[in-house]
C-alpha positions as CSV (number, residue, x, y, z in Angstrom):
1,M,118.2,69.7,126.8
2,K,120.0,67.0,128.7
3,L,117.4,64.4,127.6
4,R,117.8,65.6,124.0
5,T,121.6,65.2,124.2
6,L,121.2,61.7,125.5
7,L,118.8,60.8,122.6
8,T,121.2,62.2,120.1
9,A,124.0,60.2,121.5
10,A,121.9,57.1,121.5
11,A,120.9,57.7,117.8
12,A,124.6,58.2,116.9
13,A,125.5,54.9,118.7
14,M,122.8,53.1,116.8
15,M,124.0,54.5,113.5
16,L,127.6,53.4,114.2
17,T,126.4,49.9,115.1
18,A,124.4,49.6,111.9
19,A,127.2,51.0,109.6
20,P,128.8,48.5,107.3
21,A,132.3,47.3,107.9
22,S,135.0,49.4,106.2
23,A,136.1,48.3,102.8
24,Q,139.0,45.9,102.6
25,Q,142.2,47.7,101.7
26,L,144.1,46.1,98.8
27,S,147.7,46.9,98.0
28,I,149.0,46.9,94.5
29,A,152.7,46.4,94.1
30,T,154.0,48.4,91.1
31,G,157.5,49.8,90.5
32,G,159.2,53.2,90.5
33,T,157.3,56.4,89.9
34,G,159.2,57.1,86.6
35,G,157.8,54.0,84.9
36,T,154.4,52.7,83.7
37,Y,153.7,50.3,86.5
38,Y,153.0,53.0,89.1
39,P,150.5,55.1,87.1
40,Y,148.9,52.0,85.7
41,G,148.6,50.5,89.2
42,G,147.2,53.8,90.5
43,G,144.6,53.7,87.8
44,L,143.7,50.2,88.6
45,A,143.4,51.1,92.3
46,E,141.0,53.9,91.4
47,L,138.8,51.4,89.4
48,I,138.8,48.8,92.2
49,T,137.9,51.5,94.8
50,K,135.1,52.8,92.5
51,Y,133.6,49.6,91.1
52,V,134.5,46.6,93.3
53,D,132.1,46.5,96.1
54,G,133.6,46.3,99.6
55,S,137.1,47.0,98.4
56,S,139.5,49.9,98.1
57,A,143.0,49.8,96.7
58,V,146.2,51.8,96.7
59,A,149.3,51.6,94.5
60,E,152.7,51.0,96.2
61,V,156.1,52.0,95.0
62,T,158.4,48.9,94.9
63,G,161.5,47.6,93.2
64,A,159.2,46.1,90.5
65,S,159.0,42.6,89.1
66,V,161.4,40.5,91.1
67,E,160.5,42.1,94.4
68,N,156.8,42.0,93.5
69,M,157.0,38.2,93.1
70,G,158.2,37.8,96.7
71,L,155.6,40.3,98.0
72,I,152.7,38.3,96.5
73,S,154.1,34.9,97.3
74,R,154.5,35.9,101.0
75,G,151.1,37.7,101.1
76,D,152.7,41.1,101.8
77,S,150.8,42.6,98.9
78,D,147.5,41.7,97.3
79,I,148.0,42.4,93.6
80,A,151.2,43.0,91.6
81,I,152.5,43.7,88.1
82,G,155.6,42.0,86.8
83,L,157.4,41.2,83.6
84,A,156.4,37.8,82.1
85,D,159.9,36.4,82.1
86,T,160.4,37.3,85.8
87,V,156.9,35.9,86.7
88,Y,157.6,32.7,84.8
89,A,161.0,32.3,86.3
90,G,159.6,32.7,89.8
91,F,156.7,30.4,89.2
92,T,159.0,27.6,87.8
93,G,162.0,28.3,90.2
94,T,164.4,29.0,87.3
95,G,166.8,31.8,86.5
96,K,167.2,34.3,89.4
97,F,164.7,32.2,91.3
98,E,166.6,28.9,91.0
99,G,166.1,26.9,94.2
100,R,163.2,29.2,95.3
101,T,159.9,28.2,93.5
102,L,157.1,30.7,94.0
103,D,154.3,28.5,92.6
104,N,151.6,30.0,94.7
105,V,151.1,33.0,92.4
106,R,148.3,33.1,89.8
107,A,147.7,35.5,87.0
108,L,144.7,37.7,86.5
109,A,145.8,38.9,83.0
110,S,148.6,40.1,80.9
111,I,148.0,43.8,80.5
112,Y,150.4,45.4,78.0
113,P,153.9,44.7,76.6
114,N,157.1,46.3,78.0
115,A,159.5,47.5,75.3
116,V,163.2,47.4,76.0
117,Q,164.3,51.0,75.4
118,I,168.0,51.7,75.3
119,V,168.6,55.4,75.6
120,T,171.8,57.4,75.1
121,M,172.6,61.0,74.2
122,A,172.4,61.9,70.5
123,D,176.1,62.8,70.4
124,S,177.4,59.8,72.5
125,G,178.8,57.8,69.6
126,I,176.8,54.8,70.7
127,N,174.9,53.5,67.7
128,G,174.4,49.8,68.5
129,L,174.3,47.2,71.2
130,A,178.0,46.3,70.7
131,D,179.0,49.9,71.3
132,L,178.0,49.6,75.0
133,K,181.2,47.7,75.7
134,G,183.4,49.7,78.0
135,K,180.6,52.2,78.7
136,R,178.8,53.2,81.9
137,V,175.4,51.6,81.5
138,S,172.4,51.6,83.9
139,V,170.8,48.2,83.7
140,G,167.8,49.1,85.9
141,A,167.0,49.0,89.6
142,P,168.3,46.1,91.6
143,G,165.9,43.1,91.3
144,S,163.8,44.8,88.7
145,G,162.4,43.2,85.5
146,T,164.4,45.8,83.6
147,E,167.7,44.4,84.9
148,V,166.5,40.8,84.1
149,S,165.7,41.8,80.5
150,A,168.8,43.9,80.1
151,Q,171.1,41.1,81.3
152,T,169.3,38.5,79.1
153,L,169.6,40.6,76.0
154,L,173.2,41.5,76.6
155,N,174.3,37.9,77.4
156,A,172.4,36.6,74.4
157,N,174.6,38.8,72.3
158,G,177.9,38.1,73.9
159,I,178.1,41.0,76.3
160,T,178.4,40.5,80.0
161,Y,178.7,42.8,83.0
162,D,182.4,42.3,82.7
163,D,182.2,44.2,79.4
164,I,180.4,47.3,80.8
165,E,180.5,49.5,83.9
166,E,177.0,48.5,85.1
167,Q,175.0,50.7,87.4
168,R,171.7,49.7,88.9
169,L,169.5,52.7,88.8
170,N,165.7,53.1,88.7
171,F,164.1,54.9,85.8
172,N,164.2,58.5,87.3
173,E,167.8,58.0,88.5
174,T,168.8,56.7,85.0
175,A,167.3,59.7,83.3
176,D,169.0,62.1,85.7
177,A,172.4,60.3,85.3
178,L,172.1,60.5,81.5
179,R,171.2,64.2,81.7
180,D,174.1,64.9,84.0
181,G,176.6,62.9,82.0
182,D,177.2,60.4,84.8
183,I,176.4,57.4,82.6
184,D,176.6,56.8,78.8
185,A,173.4,54.7,78.3
186,G,170.5,53.3,80.1
187,F,168.0,50.5,79.8
188,W,164.2,50.8,80.4
189,S,161.9,47.9,80.1
190,V,158.5,49.6,80.3
191,G,155.4,50.4,78.4
192,P,156.1,53.2,76.0
193,P,156.0,56.2,76.2
194,T,157.3,56.5,79.8
195,S,157.4,59.8,81.7
196,S,161.1,59.7,82.7
197,I,162.2,59.4,79.0
198,L,159.6,61.9,77.9
199,N,161.0,64.4,80.4
200,L,164.6,63.7,79.5
201,A,163.9,64.2,75.8
202,T,162.5,67.7,76.5
203,T,165.8,68.9,78.0
204,R,168.4,66.8,76.1
205,D,168.8,65.5,72.6
206,I,168.4,61.7,73.0
207,K,168.8,58.7,70.8
208,L,167.2,55.2,71.0
209,I,169.4,52.3,70.1
210,A,167.9,49.9,67.6
211,L,168.5,46.2,67.7
212,T,169.5,44.3,64.6
213,D,167.5,41.3,63.3
214,D,170.3,39.0,64.5
215,E,170.3,40.6,68.0
216,I,166.6,40.2,68.2
217,L,166.7,36.5,67.1
218,A,169.5,35.8,69.7
219,A,167.3,37.4,72.4
220,L,164.3,35.3,71.4
221,D,166.3,32.1,71.5
222,A,167.5,33.0,75.0
223,E,164.1,34.0,76.4
224,P,160.9,32.6,74.8
225,T,158.7,35.2,76.5
226,F,160.4,38.0,74.4
227,A,158.7,39.2,71.2
228,P,159.8,41.7,68.5
229,Y,158.5,45.2,68.9
230,A,158.9,48.5,67.0
231,L,158.9,51.8,68.9
232,R,157.0,54.2,66.7
233,T,158.2,57.4,65.1
234,G,157.8,60.4,67.3
235,I,157.2,58.4,70.5
236,Y,159.8,60.7,72.1
237,E,161.1,64.1,70.9
238,G,164.0,63.4,68.4
239,V,162.8,59.9,67.4
240,T,162.4,60.3,63.7
241,A,162.1,56.7,62.6
242,P,160.8,53.4,64.0
243,V,163.2,51.7,66.4
244,N,163.3,47.9,66.4
245,T,163.6,46.2,69.8
246,I,162.1,43.5,71.9
247,S,159.2,43.4,74.3
248,T,157.9,41.4,77.2
249,P,154.3,41.2,78.4
250,N,153.4,42.5,81.8
251,V,151.4,40.2,84.0
252,L,148.9,41.2,86.7
253,F,149.1,38.5,89.4
254,V,147.9,37.6,92.8
255,N,148.3,34.9,95.5
256,E,146.4,31.7,94.8
257,E,144.6,32.3,98.2
258,M,142.8,35.4,96.9
259,D,139.0,35.0,97.2
260,E,137.6,33.7,93.9
261,E,134.8,36.3,93.8
262,L,137.3,39.1,94.4
263,A,139.6,37.9,91.7
264,Y,136.6,37.7,89.3
265,Q,135.4,41.2,90.1
266,I,138.9,42.7,89.7
267,T,139.4,41.0,86.3
268,K,135.9,42.0,85.1
269,T,136.5,45.6,86.2
270,L,139.9,45.7,84.5
271,F,138.5,44.9,81.1
272,E,135.0,46.5,81.3
273,K,136.3,49.8,82.5
274,V,139.6,49.8,80.5
275,E,138.7,53.2,78.8
276,E,139.2,54.8,82.2
277,L,142.7,53.2,82.4
278,I,143.5,54.4,78.9
279,A,142.8,58.0,79.9
280,I,145.4,57.6,82.7
281,H,148.1,55.9,80.5
282,P,148.1,54.9,76.8
283,A,149.8,51.5,77.6
284,A,146.3,50.3,78.6
285,N,145.4,50.4,74.9
286,D,146.9,46.9,74.8
287,T,144.8,45.7,77.8
288,T,142.5,43.3,75.9
289,V,141.1,39.8,76.6
290,D,142.9,38.5,73.5
291,F,146.3,39.8,74.6
292,A,145.7,38.4,78.1
293,L,144.9,34.9,76.9
294,N,147.7,34.8,74.4
295,S,150.5,36.3,76.4
296,T,150.2,35.1,80.0
297,P,152.9,32.6,80.9
298,I,151.5,31.0,84.1
299,P,148.2,29.6,85.2
300,M,145.2,31.9,85.8
301,H,143.4,32.4,89.1
302,P,140.0,30.5,89.1
303,G,138.2,33.9,89.5
304,A,139.9,35.3,86.5
305,L,139.2,32.2,84.5
306,R,135.5,32.5,85.3
307,Y,135.5,36.0,83.7
308,Y,137.3,34.7,80.5
309,E,134.9,31.8,80.2
310,E,132.0,34.3,80.2
311,T,133.6,36.1,77.2
312,G,133.5,32.9,75.2
313,M,137.1,33.3,74.1
314,P,139.1,30.0,73.9
315,I,141.3,29.5,76.9
316,P,144.8,27.9,76.3
317,P,145.3,24.8,78.4
318,K,148.5,26.2,80.0
319,L,146.4,28.8,81.8
320,M,144.3,26.3,83.6
321,P,145.3,25.7,87.3
């Protein structure tokens, strides 16, 4: 019995010695749990763990776009999602990043557009952007892409923080504050539909504020990465007609030091297994090679470019490193 025990122990030791090294753990910086970044990032983490050999991944809750740029630039996260305007500003050292250029980030893809959604209660008396003056308004979490987009849109149309009582709340906090009457309106810049607004609309009568053509043009002049977008009828309970607004692409990005083969495999998996992402969140319906190549504002990682070259699609010069 003693000899048998020793042989068993020896066999176990040999098995441990021969076992492959554990998969590398990748972190995906997303946003708050009430937006689209977190479920989308969680879905991507599942795909990486399932299909990218030698890798596993997990989605992390963060303050979203601005914070995510710093996380990737410093190497504190491996993959991140961020709004195109924020990613471009960080890469070029402009806007909120003036004097701090994070030009060591590289894109894998643009994955879907974020729509600016301005939500208020149906009986608030707020019917347009100008009506926000003098009101309590959540402009998004501190350092988030939502706040960047909200401030750009407001400033482009002659409204500053001096004109409103701004509050910096994340998506769930904004929904709760609207429900409880603690604020009058809130901004979301997120892929529609989003869970926090869906949940709010089931308990309160909400209204989405539409932008006029002139307000949209003013926003486009102020931020070239904006694009017109119409929120569809029925997207949330109580929305009975299309709502004109603006949108910004969301960029999946990494540090330039990421291994080329790993970047290639992640990009390939993203597009070739996209149906599995769509089943997790409908925003992934916009995750296409065409959208990625036409909406990405910064150069691509060489590994991602290798995948796009294989598709045969023309690659815009601005995406080359």
